VOPAGU-2260 file (C-alpha; in pm, 1 decimal, decimal comma):
REM VOPAGU-2260
SITE   aa  ch    i         X         Y         Z
SITE  MET   A    0   17262,3    1389,7   15462,6
SITE  LYS   A    1   17591,8    1268,6   15599,7
SITE  ILE   A    2   17796,6    1236,9   15916,6
SITE  PHE   A    3   18060,4    1493,6   16003,2
SITE  GLU   A    4   18315,7    1378,1   16259,1
SITE  TYR   A    5   18464,6    1618,3   16507,8
SITE  PRO   A    6   18450,5    1930,0   16288,9
SITE  ASP   A    7   18660,5    2227,9   16391,1
SITE  LYS   A    8   18498,3    2569,4   16443,7
SITE  PRO   A    9   18517,0    2693,3   16082,9
SITE  GLU   A   10   18380,1    2369,3   15948,4
SITE  LEU   A   11   18106,5    2360,6   16212,6
SITE  LYS   A   12   18004,2    2713,0   16125,4
SITE  ARG   A   13   17970,4    2607,1   15761,5
SITE  ILE   A   14   17772,8    2291,5   15847,3
SITE  LEU   A   15   17526,1    2487,8   16066,7
SITE  GLN   A   16   17464,8    2762,2   15814,6
SITE  ARG   A   17   17096,6    2790,8   15733,8
SITE  PRO   A   18   16984,8    2729,0   15375,0
SITE  LEU   A   19   17035,5    3034,9   15164,3
SITE  PHE   A   20   16810,4    3129,1   14873,2
SITE  ASN   A   21   16847,1    3392,3   14606,4
SITE  THR   A   22   16648,6    3685,2   14736,0
SITE  ASP   A   23   16798,5    3958,3   14523,1
SITE  ASN   A   24   16459,5    4060,9   14385,9
SITE  LEU   A   25   16250,1    3953,2   14683,4
SITE  TYR   A   26   16225,7    4291,4   14856,9
SITE  THR   A   27   16143,0    4477,0   14532,2
SITE  THR   A   28   15875,7    4223,0   14436,1
SITE  VAL   A   29   15708,6    4221,4   14778,9
SITE  LYS   A   30   15721,5    4598,3   14810,1
SITE  SER   A   31   15547,5    4628,3   14471,9
SITE  ILE   A   32   15277,6    4388,3   14585,9
SITE  ILE   A   33   15219,6    4579,3   14905,0
SITE  ASN   A   34   15195,3    4911,0   14720,0
SITE  THR   A   35   14952,4    4767,3   14471,4
SITE  VAL   A   36   14724,9    4635,9   14748,8
SITE  LYS   A   37   14743,3    4969,0   14932,6
SITE  GLN   A   38   14628,7    5143,8   14617,5
SITE  ASP   A   39   14371,7    4907,1   14470,5
SITE  GLY   A   40   14250,1    4703,9   14766,7
SITE  ASP   A   41   14035,3    4401,0   14695,9
SITE  THR   A   42   14079,1    4436,5   14317,9
SITE  ALA   A   43   14456,4    4402,7   14359,7
SITE  ILE   A   44   14436,0    4096,4   14586,0
SITE  LEU   A   45   14192,8    3922,8   14348,7
SITE  GLU   A   46   14421,6    3994,6   14050,7
SITE  LEU   A   47   14734,0    3882,2   14238,8
SITE  THR   A   48   14554,3    3560,0   14344,2
SITE  ARG   A   49   14471,6    3492,5   13985,4
SITE  LYS   A   50   14832,4    3567,3   13879,1
SITE  PHE   A   51   15016,4    3370,8   14149,0
SITE  ASP   A   52   14769,1    3099,3   14248,6
SITE  LYS   A   53   14592,4    3060,1   13909,4
SITE  ILE   A   54   14254,1    3097,1   14079,8
SITE  ARG   A   55   13969,4    3332,7   13986,1
SITE  LEU   A   56   13772,9    3439,2   14289,2
SITE  ASN   A   57   13447,6    3633,4   14304,0
SITE  GLY   A   58   13521,0    3764,8   14649,5
SITE  LEU   A   59   13765,8    3731,0   14940,8
SITE  LYS   A   60   13551,2    3675,2   15244,4
SITE  ALA   A   61   13445,4    3327,1   15338,6
SITE  GLU   A   62   13070,2    3315,6   15389,4
SITE  ALA   A   63   12931,1    3226,2   15728,3
SITE  SER   A   64   12733,3    2939,1   15571,4
SITE  VAL   A   65   13049,9    2784,7   15432,7
SITE  ILE   A   66   13221,4    2812,5   15766,9
SITE  ASP   A   67   12924,8    2648,4   15943,1
SITE  GLU   A   68   12911,8    2371,4   15683,5
SITE  SER   A   69   13278,6    2282,4   15753,1
SITE  GLU   A   70   13160,6    2089,1   16061,2
SITE  ASN   A   71   12993,7    1836,2   15836,0
SITE  SER   A   72   13297,2    1788,1   15618,5
SITE  ILE   A   73   13542,6    1653,1   15877,1
SITE  SER   A   74   13533,7    1327,8   16071,0
SITE  PRO   A   75   13423,7    1296,8   16433,6
SITE  GLU   A   76   13771,6    1170,9   16513,6
SITE  LEU   A   77   13930,8    1492,8   16381,1
SITE  LYS   A   78   13679,0    1699,8   16570,3
SITE  LYS   A   79   13777,4    1517,6   16886,8
SITE  ALA   A   80   14145,3    1574,7   16819,1
SITE  ILE   A   81   14084,6    1943,5   16769,3
SITE  GLU   A   82   13882,9    1951,5   17093,3
SITE  VAL   A   83   14162,9    1786,7   17290,3
SITE  ALA   A   84   14429,8    2011,7   17142,2
SITE  SER   A   85   14220,5    2322,4   17204,6
SITE  GLU   A   86   14162,2    2231,2   17567,3
SITE  ASN   A   87   14534,8    2181,2   17627,4
SITE  ILE   A   88   14636,3    2498,8   17444,8
SITE  MET   A   89   14374,9    2693,1   17637,7
SITE  LYS   A   90   14480,7    2549,9   17972,0
SITE  PHE   A   91   14851,5    2623,5   17917,7
SITE  HIS   A   92   14796,8    2977,0   17787,1
SITE  LYS   A   93   14538,2    3062,9   18053,8
SITE  SER   A   94   14803,9    2988,3   18313,9
SITE  GLN   A   95   15013,4    3275,0   18173,2
SITE  ILE   A   96   14747,6    3539,0   18252,9
SITE  ALA   A   97   14844,8    3725,3   18569,1
SITE  GLU   A   98   14620,2    3947,0   18778,4
SITE  PRO   A   99   14733,8    4308,7   18821,1
SITE  GLU   A  100   14934,2    4353,7   19143,6
SITE  LYS   A  101   14984,2    4691,0   19308,1
SITE  VAL   A  102   15335,8    4758,5   19437,6
SITE  GLU   A  103   15419,6    5025,7   19692,0
SITE  THR   A  104   15763,8    5130,8   19573,1
SITE  MET   A  105   15796,8    5365,9   19872,4
SITE  PRO   A  106   15548,6    5494,7   20131,8
SITE  GLY   A  107   15266,6    5676,2   19951,3
SITE  ILE   A  108   15369,7    5567,7   19602,9
SITE  GLN   A  109   15178,2    5286,8   19434,5
SITE  CYS   A  110   15246,6    5144,8   19087,4
SITE  TRP   A  111   15074,1    4870,2   18887,8
SITE  GLN   A  112   15041,1    4734,1   18538,5
SITE  LYS   A  113   14726,9    4642,8   18348,7
SITE  SER   A  114   14710,0    4409,3   18045,9
SITE  VAL   A  115   14480,0    4541,5   17774,1
SITE  ALA   A  116   14402,4    4323,6   17476,4
SITE  ILE   A  117   14504,9    4441,9   17127,3
SITE  GLU   A  118   14170,6    4512,1   16968,2
SITE  LYS   A  119   14219,7    4385,5   16613,0
SITE  VAL   A  120   14464,2    4104,8   16524,2
SITE  GLY   A  121   14536,0    3943,8   16189,9
SITE  LEU   A  122   14631,3    3578,8   16171,4
SITE  TYR   A  123   14814,4    3439,2   15862,4
SITE  ILE   A  124   14764,0    3062,4   15815,7
SITE  PRO   A  125   14977,7    2898,2   15545,1
SITE  GLY   A  126   14784,6    2678,5   15300,7
SITE  GLY   A  127   15015,7    2580,1   15018,3
SITE  THR   A  128   15139,1    2220,3   15042,6
SITE  ALA   A  129   14983,2    2167,9   15388,6
SITE  PRO   A  130   14668,5    2316,3   15543,1
SITE  LEU   A  131   14794,9    2415,7   15892,1
SITE  LEU   A  132   14482,4    2387,3   16103,4
SITE  SER   A  133   14697,9    2355,8   16411,4
SITE  THR   A  134   14832,1    2709,4   16352,5
SITE  VAL   A  135   14476,6    2839,5   16364,2
SITE  LEU   A  136   14441,6    2699,9   16719,0
SITE  MET   A  137   14785,5    2827,2   16825,7
SITE  LEU   A  138   14704,0    3181,4   16716,5
SITE  ALA   A  139   14332,0    3220,1   16768,8
SITE  ILE   A  140   14291,5    3062,1   17112,1
SITE  PRO   A  141   14529,9    3292,4   17294,7
SITE  ALA   A  142   14386,7    3591,2   17096,8
SITE  LYS   A  143   14041,7    3494,6   17223,0
SITE  LEU   A  144   14164,2    3438,7   17578,1
SITE  ALA   A  145   14325,4    3781,6   17576,0
SITE  GLY   A  146   13996,3    3943,6   17473,9
SITE  CYS   A  147   14089,7    4065,4   17123,1
SITE  LYS   A  148   13761,1    4200,4   16976,1
SITE  GLU   A  149   13835,1    4118,0   16610,7
SITE  ILE   A  150   14035,1    3812,6   16503,8
SITE  ILE   A  151   14088,6    3821,6   16128,8
SITE  LEU   A  152   14222,0    3513,4   15948,6
SITE  CYS   A  153   14376,7    3498,7   15602,2
SITE  THR   A  154   14469,8    3179,0   15431,2
SITE  PRO   A  155   14533,3    3076,2   15064,8
SITE  PRO   A  156   14245,9    2896,2   14888,9
SITE  ASP   A  157   14300,8    2562,9   14715,4
SITE  LYS   A  158   14297,6    2516,0   14337,3
SITE  ASN   A  159   13915,9    2531,0   14339,2
SITE  GLY   A  160   13905,1    2851,5   14536,5
SITE  ASN   A  161   13801,9    2684,2   14862,9
SITE  ILE   A  162   13951,5    2680,4   15209,2
SITE  ASN   A  163   14022,2    2342,4   15367,3
SITE  PRO   A  164   13722,5    2260,1   15593,7
SITE  ALA   A  165   13953,8    2164,5   15881,9
SITE  ILE   A  166   14096,2    2519,1   15883,2
SITE  LEU   A  167   13739,8    2660,3   15875,3
SITE  TYR   A  168   13624,0    2436,3   16158,1
SITE  ALA   A  169   13928,8    2524,0   16368,0
SITE  ALA   A  170   13863,7    2892,2   16301,7
SITE  LYS   A  171   13497,0    2859,5   16402,2
SITE  THR   A  172   13569,3    2677,9   16723,3
SITE  SER   A  173   13863,6    2891,3   16839,1
SITE  GLY   A  174   13706,3    3234,9   16810,4
SITE  VAL   A  175   13800,0    3373,5   16470,3
SITE  THR   A  176   13556,9    3648,4   16370,4
SITE  SER   A  177   13627,5    3671,4   15992,4
SITE  VAL   A  178   13800,1    3447,5   15737,2
SITE  PHE   A  179   13944,2    3563,3   15401,2
SITE  ARG   A  180   14060,1    3362,7   15102,4
SITE  CYS   A  181   14396,6    3510,8   15023,5
SITE  GLY   A  182   14759,4    3425,7   15084,2
SITE  GLY   A  183   15111,9    3544,1   15023,5
SITE  ALA   A  184   15242,5    3901,0   15053,9
SITE  GLN   A  185   14910,6    4033,0   14925,7
SITE  ALA   A  186   14733,7    3892,9   15230,8
SITE  ILE   A  187   14974,0    4056,8   15466,3
SITE  ALA   A  188   14927,7    4387,6   15287,3
SITE  GLY   A  189   14553,2    4340,7   15309,0
SITE  ILE   A  190   14540,4    4299,9   15687,1
SITE  ALA   A  191   14815,5    4558,6   15740,0
SITE  TYR   A  192   14645,1    4843,4   15555,2
SITE  GLY   A  193   14284,5    4726,7   15506,4
SITE  THR   A  194   14082,1    4692,6   15190,3
SITE  GLU   A  195   13710,3    4726,6   15103,7
SITE  SER   A  196   13640,5    4391,3   15267,4
SITE  ILE   A  197   13944,4    4313,4   15490,8
SITE  PRO   A  198   13965,6    4515,4   15812,2
SITE  LYS   A  199   14296,6    4685,5   15902,5
SITE  VAL   A  200   14447,7    4520,1   16203,3
SITE  ASP   A  201   14677,1    4637,8   16483,6
SITE  LYS   A  202   14914,5    4336,1   16486,4
SITE  ILE   A  203   14990,6    4047,1   16251,5
SITE  PHE   A  204   15064,9    3692,7   16362,5
SITE  GLY   A  205   15162,3    3374,7   16180,6
SITE  PRO   A  206   15439,0    3195,9   15980,5
SITE  GLY   A  207   15477,6    3184,7   15607,3
SITE  ASN   A  208   15716,2    3149,2   15315,5
SITE  GLN   A  209   15988,9    3400,5   15228,0
SITE  TYR   A  210   15736,1    3632,3   15061,4
SITE  VAL   A  211   15509,9    3640,6   15368,7
SITE  THR   A  212   15809,9    3687,9   15598,8
SITE  CYS   A  213   15947,9    3970,4   15385,0
SITE  ALA   A  214   15603,4    4137,5   15371,6
SITE  LYS   A  215   15570,8    4120,0   15753,8
SITE  GLN   A  216   15912,6    4281,6   15795,3
SITE  ILE   A  217   15830,1    4559,3   15542,9
SITE  VAL   A  218   15499,3    4651,8   15707,4
SITE  SER   A  219   15656,3    4630,5   16052,6
SITE  SER   A  220   15903,7    4897,2   15941,1
SITE  LYS   A  221   15603,7    5117,6   15863,7
SITE  GLY   A  222   15448,1    5094,4   16210,3
SITE  ILE   A  223   15244,1    4773,1   16182,4
SITE  ALA   A  224   15325,5    4537,8   16472,2
SITE  ILE   A  225   15417,0    4173,9   16399,2
SITE  ASP   A  226   15472,0    3874,0   16624,9
SITE  MET   A  227   15831,2    3783,7   16521,2
SITE  PRO   A  228   16047,6    3718,9   16213,3
SITE  ALA   A  229   15945,3    3357,8   16143,5
SITE  GLY   A  230   16108,5    3182,5   15848,1
SITE  PRO   A  231   16173,0    2820,8   15745,3
SITE  SER   A  232   16131,6    2558,9   16016,4
SITE  GLU   A  233   16420,4    2379,6   16187,6
SITE  VAL   A  234   16508,9    2121,8   16453,7
SITE  LEU   A  235   16827,1    2035,3   16639,5
SITE  ILE   A  236   16851,7    1702,6   16819,1
SITE  LEU   A  237   17106,7    1626,3   17092,6
SITE  ALA   A  238   17149,8    1251,9   17141,7
SITE  ASP   A  239   17374,0    1004,9   17324,8
SITE  GLU   A  240   17392,2     623,4   17328,4
SITE  THR   A  241   17059,7     590,9   17513,3
SITE  ALA   A  242   16867,3     754,0   17225,1
SITE  ASN   A  243   16645,3     551,2   16994,9
SITE  PRO   A  244   16764,9     593,3   16633,7
SITE  ASP   A  245   16421,4     513,1   16487,0
SITE  PHE   A  246   16266,5     790,5   16700,7
SITE  ILE   A  247   16534,8    1040,1   16602,8
SITE  ALA   A  248   16498,3     961,0   16231,1
SITE  ALA   A  249   16122,1    1018,7   16259,9
SITE  ASP   A  250   16175,3    1350,3   16431,4
SITE  LEU   A  251   16421,5    1469,2   16174,4
SITE  LEU   A  252   16191,5    1374,2   15887,2
SITE  SER   A  253   15889,5    1526,4   16054,5
SITE  GLN   A  254   16067,9    1861,5   16036,1
SITE  ALA   A  255   16218,5    1801,0   15689,3
SITE  GLU   A  256   15872,6    1747,3   15537,9
SITE  HIS   A  257   15766,2    2097,3   15629,5
SITE  GLY   A  258   15946,8    2246,3   15327,8
SITE  GLU   A  259   16250,2    2224,6   15109,0
SITE  ASP   A  260   16409,7    2510,0   15301,3
SITE  SER   A  261   16364,5    2344,1   15643,0
SITE  GLN   A  262   16681,9    2241,4   15825,2
SITE  VAL   A  263   16744,3    1933,6   16040,2
SITE  ILE   A  264   17056,0    1878,2   16252,4
SITE  MET   A  265   17157,8    1599,9   16487,8
SITE  VAL   A  266   17453,4    1626,4   16731,7
SITE  SER   A  267   17580,9    1323,9   16925,1
SITE  ASN   A  268   17879,3    1195,5   17115,9
SITE  CYS   A  269   17806,5     842,0   16992,1
SITE  LYS   A  270   17908,3     743,2   16638,0
SITE  ASN   A  271   17699,9     425,3   16649,6
SITE  ILE   A  272   17376,8     623,0   16710,7
SITE  LEU   A  273   17456,5     857,1   16419,7
SITE  GLN   A  274   17515,9     565,9   16183,5
SITE  LYS   A  275   17196,3     384,1   16289,2
SITE  THR   A  276   16997,0     706,5   16264,6
SITE  LEU   A  277   17121,4     763,1   15910,1
SITE  SER   A  278   17013,0     410,4   15813,5
SITE  CYS   A  279   16665,7     467,0   15971,8
SITE  ILE   A  280   16624,5     794,6   15781,0
SITE  LYS   A  281   16676,9     621,5   15450,8
SITE  LYS   A  282   16420,4     351,3   15539,0
SITE  GLN   A  283   16157,8     590,3   15668,3
SITE  LEU   A  284   16207,0     839,1   15386,1
SITE  ASP   A  285   16110,6     587,1   15118,8
SITE  VAL   A  286   15751,3     559,3   15243,9
SITE  LEU   A  287   15681,4     926,5   15304,9
SITE  PRO   A  288   15416,0    1083,7   15078,2
SITE  ARG   A  289   15618,6    1411,3   15095,4
SITE  LYS   A  290   15944,8    1231,9   15018,0
SITE  SER   A  291   16061,1    1477,0   14751,2
SITE  ILE   A  292   16020,1    1777,1   14988,3
SITE  ALA   A  293   16195,4    1598,3   15275,4
SITE  GLN   A  294   16472,2    1479,4   15044,3
SITE  GLU   A  295   16548,9    1836,1   14934,8
SITE  SER   A  296   16547,7    1954,8   15296,6
SITE  LEU   A  297   16790,4    1679,5   15404,2
SITE  LYS   A  298   17055,4    1824,3   15165,6
SITE  SER   A  299   17115,2    2107,3   15410,7
SITE  GLY   A  300   17093,9    1876,7   15714,9
SITE  ALA   A  301   17379,1    1715,9   15905,7
SITE  LEU   A  302   17468,0    1447,6   16157,8
SITE  ILE   A  303   17752,3    1574,4   16369,3
SITE  LEU   A  304   17984,9    1368,3   16593,5
SITE  ILE   A  305   18136,4    1555,9   16884,2
SITE  LYS   A  306   18332,6    1472,1   17197,1
SITE  ASP   A  307   18108,9    1534,7   17500,0
SITE  TYR   A  308   17792,1    1689,1   17645,6
SITE  ASN   A  309   17953,0    2029,1   17695,2
SITE  GLU   A  310   18015,0    2056,6   17322,7
SITE  MET   A  311   17654,2    1951,7   17258,8
SITE  ILE   A  312   17533,4    2247,9   17471,7
SITE  ASP   A  313   17778,2    2493,1   17310,8
SITE  ILE   A  314   17659,4    2399,4   16962,8
SITE  SER   A  315   17297,3    2415,9   17059,8
SITE  ASN   A  316   17319,1    2757,9   17225,5
SITE  GLU   A  317   17518,5    2891,1   16929,6
SITE  TYR   A  318   17270,6    2755,8   16671,5
SITE  ALA   A  319   16966,9    2875,9   16875,6
SITE  PRO   A  320   16718,6    2627,6   16722,8
SITE  GLU   A  321   16348,7    2680,2   16678,7
SITE  HIS   A  322   16288,6    2329,6   16808,6
SITE  LEU   A  323   16539,4    2149,1   17033,4
SITE  ILE   A  324   16504,2    1780,3   17120,4
SITE  ILE   A  325   16727,9    1638,4   17394,4
SITE  SER   A  326   16741,9    1259,2   17380,4
SITE  THR   A  327   17010,8    1190,1   17637,9
SITE  ASN   A  328   17025,8    1001,4   17962,3
SITE  ASN   A  329   17094,8    1322,8   18152,1
SITE  TYR   A  330   16849,8    1547,8   17966,5
SITE  MET   A  331   16729,7    1724,9   18288,7
SITE  GLU   A  332   17087,0    1824,4   18369,3
SITE  LEU   A  333   17142,2    1953,2   18018,7
SITE  THR   A  334   16816,1    2144,8   18018,7
SITE  GLY   A  335   16946,9    2383,6   18281,9
SITE  LYS   A  336   17228,7    2487,2   18053,3
SITE  ILE   A  337   17008,0    2574,9   17755,3
SITE  THR   A  338   16996,7    2953,0   17695,4
SITE  ASN   A  339   16885,3    2983,3   17330,9
SITE  ALA   A  340   16592,6    2779,4   17194,0
SITE  GLY   A  341   16233,2    2832,6   17087,0
SITE  SER   A  342   16080,5    2520,8   17241,8
SITE  VAL   A  343   16253,9    2222,5   17402,2
SITE  PHE   A  344   16140,7    1855,9   17393,8
SITE  LEU   A  345   16288,4    1619,4   17660,5
SITE  GLY   A  346   16357,2    1252,5   17657,1
SITE  ASN   A  347   16287,4     967,9   17411,3
SITE  TYR   A  348   15909,6     994,3   17436,1
SITE  THR   A  349   15851,2    1362,4   17370,8
SITE  PRO   A  350   15847,6    1411,8   16995,3
SITE  GLU   A  351   15841,5    1760,8   16854,7
SITE  SER   A  352   15497,9    1671,8   16703,1
SITE  LEU   A  353   15343,1    1702,4   17048,5
SITE  GLY   A  354   15424,3    2068,2   17063,0
SITE  ASP   A  355   15316,7    2119,6   16704,3
SITE  TYR   A  356   14964,8    2001,3   16780,3
SITE  ALA   A  357   14834,5    1926,1   17119,6
SITE  SER   A  358   15059,5    1937,0   17431,5
SITE  GLY   A  359   14949,6    2293,1   17500,5
SITE  THR   A  360   15265,5    2496,2   17426,9
SITE  ASN   A  361   15260,0    2726,9   17128,6
SITE  HIS   A  362   15428,4    2616,6   16802,9
SITE  THR   A  363   15476,2    2971,4   16670,5
SITE  LEU   A  364   15843,8    3005,4   16736,6
SITE  PRO   A  365   16147,7    3218,0   16643,1
SITE  THR   A  366   16361,8    3062,0   16361,2
SITE  ASN   A  367   16686,5    3142,5   16186,3
SITE  GLY   A  368   16870,7    3207,9   16512,2
SITE  TYR   A  369   16618,9    3462,6   16639,4
SITE  ALA   A  370   16571,8    3244,8   16949,9
SITE  ARG   A  371   16870,0    3435,8   17085,6
SITE  SER   A  372   16649,5    3737,9   17134,1
SITE  TYR   A  373   16283,2    3638,5   17075,0
SITE  SER   A  374   16047,5    3416,0   17271,9
SITE  GLY   A  375   15794,6    3171,8   17129,2
SITE  LEU   A  376   15443,4    3312,3   17103,1
SITE  ASN   A  377   15271,2    3358,3   17440,9
SITE  MET   A  378   14989,4    3554,8   17591,3
SITE  ASP   A  379   15197,5    3872,6   17633,8
SITE  ALA   A  380   15200,4    3902,4   17248,4
SITE  PHE   A  381   14826,2    3975,4   17248,1
SITE  TYR   A  382   14834,6    4247,2   17509,0
SITE  LYS   A  383   14945,9    4599,9   17549,7
SITE  LYS   A  384   15079,0    4665,1   17896,6
SITE  ILE   A  385   14968,2    4996,4   18053,5
SITE  THR   A  386   15132,6    5114,9   18367,6
SITE  PHE   A  387   14961,9    5324,4   18635,6
SITE  GLN   A  388   15093,7    5513,5   18938,2
SITE  GLU   A  389   14929,6    5698,9   19225,2
SITE  SER   A  390   15090,8    5933,2   19481,8
SITE  THR   A  391   14939,0    6053,7   19805,2
SITE  PRO   A  392   15042,7    6394,6   19940,0
SITE  GLN   A  393   15277,6    6214,9   20180,5
SITE  GLY   A  394   15410,8    6002,9   19898,0
SITE  LEU   A  395   15494,7    6320,6   19695,8
SITE  LYS   A  396   15669,0    6468,3   19999,9
SITE  ASN   A  397   15877,7    6145,3   20021,1
SITE  ILE   A  398   15975,4    6121,8   19655,5
SITE  GLY   A  399   15946,5    6481,6   19532,7
SITE  PRO   A  400   16286,4    6615,5   19642,0
SITE  TYR   A  401   16465,5    6335,4   19454,1
SITE  VAL   A  402   16270,7    6411,3   19137,6
SITE  GLU   A  403   16331,3    6782,3   19172,6
SITE  LEU   A  404   16712,9    6723,5   19195,9
SITE  MET   A  405   16721,6    6487,2   18899,2
SITE  ALA   A  406   16512,7    6723,7   18680,8
SITE  GLU   A  407   16733,9    7018,9   18776,7
SITE  THR   A  408   17044,0    6816,5   18683,1
SITE  GLU   A  409   16891,7    6748,7   18342,1
SITE  GLN   A  410   16811,6    7122,1   18312,1
SITE  LEU   A  411   16440,9    7047,0   18266,0
SITE  ASP   A  412   16299,3    7319,0   18487,9
SITE  ALA   A  413   15934,3    7263,1   18395,8
SITE  HIS   A  414   15965,9    6900,5   18507,4
SITE  LYS   A  415   16100,5    7023,5   18838,4
SITE  ASN   A  416   15829,1    7283,9   18876,1
SITE  ALA   A  417   15553,4    7023,5   18821,1
SITE  VAL   A  418   15670,9    6868,0   19152,4
SITE  SER   A  419   15768,9    7187,4   19333,9
SITE  ILE   A  420   15426,5    7354,2   19281,6
SITE  ARG   A  421   15253,8    7055,5   19439,5
SITE  LEU   A  422   15499,3    7036,3   19730,1
SITE  LYS   A  423   15431,2    7405,2   19797,5
SITE  ASP   A  424   15055,9    7339,1   19793,2
SITE  ILE   A  425   15095,0    7055,3   20041,9
SITE  LYS   A  426   15310,5    7268,6   20271,9
SITE  TYR   A  427   15100,3    7583,1   20267,2
SITE  GLY   A  428   14757,7    7455,2   20173,2
SITE  ASN   A  429   14539,8    7597,6   19899,1
SITE  GLN   A  430   14656,1    7957,4   19946,0
SITE  ASN   A  431   14672,3    8204,6   19650,9
């Protein structure tokens, strides 16, 4: 990781390019996995788990007794942390639920919208190098609040074929109805199309590696709804001379340790802060247990020196980061100018880790520039919105002639007649 001073636009574009990986055979491989699971169900997933994860499983579903036992395998302190995080996540997401409101668009015409929970949802929880129990809370709690009847969770087992007890406990306390021991593209195929043991769901949620992301995109093209295209994690930090370099270094490394394909960027108008941050990164990196992962991630990271705050905002909105940290003296002023970001963290004492775990906001966010057009996960994602309208006879008299004219202009005479026949009935009564 190095400092780039006052880069011009072409150089800046190169610096901000997300890490690229060879995906020439990715689509073909994932498509083959999906087709195999569609054809052979549980047998295919068990065989793919043996092939890719080197684990032989007797079955996919986690038994209720194992899930119940998870409570005895984690510390009281962790249980308390999960409880606090759950309460905050529930409180924030519950505030997003709006009661239906009827609107009279013109006299005699009433319209309203009703939120109906998606009945069956599938949650993918990465296991791999880190058991993401926090993602269980972020996905399952809003699903439960929405009223989803079935909440199906898939997560990769460890080398012994078990699921981390913290994931199981989080699943149990947040409303998950079934847990399955499978990961990767084969898990996405399982919940997308159903197998002998895994129910077919109506929508799939959750982040994952490039295979999981590709699988979600493939099944979404075949009519299975997904939350968003979520790829490798990323953070952009805007900082001035009032920022704390130790804090910034910690924030950059917290994102870098997610995975080798994560990207971390810092933009500042103060060279001294950039230099101090680089020094702090080197010191903090040496003591990280996931040093090798973070080190690889830092290769695609950058510390960028620019002229002023306006350039900071321009770079941020163009990059459209998953996570944006604003560590400047005037962060509230800059906040009003942010148009593209997944989730924003303000000031020196709001680390991105708060949003990852317990502040209450959701950490399932658009990556790879998708923050230009996608929102972070919220309650709307777990609902279908159904609209209703009701017209009184007077309402139809008020609006009908406009509809008749528009239908006639479009040369859709049956549409016009559906109004005309009612207007005639209103005018002349029920006469044959």
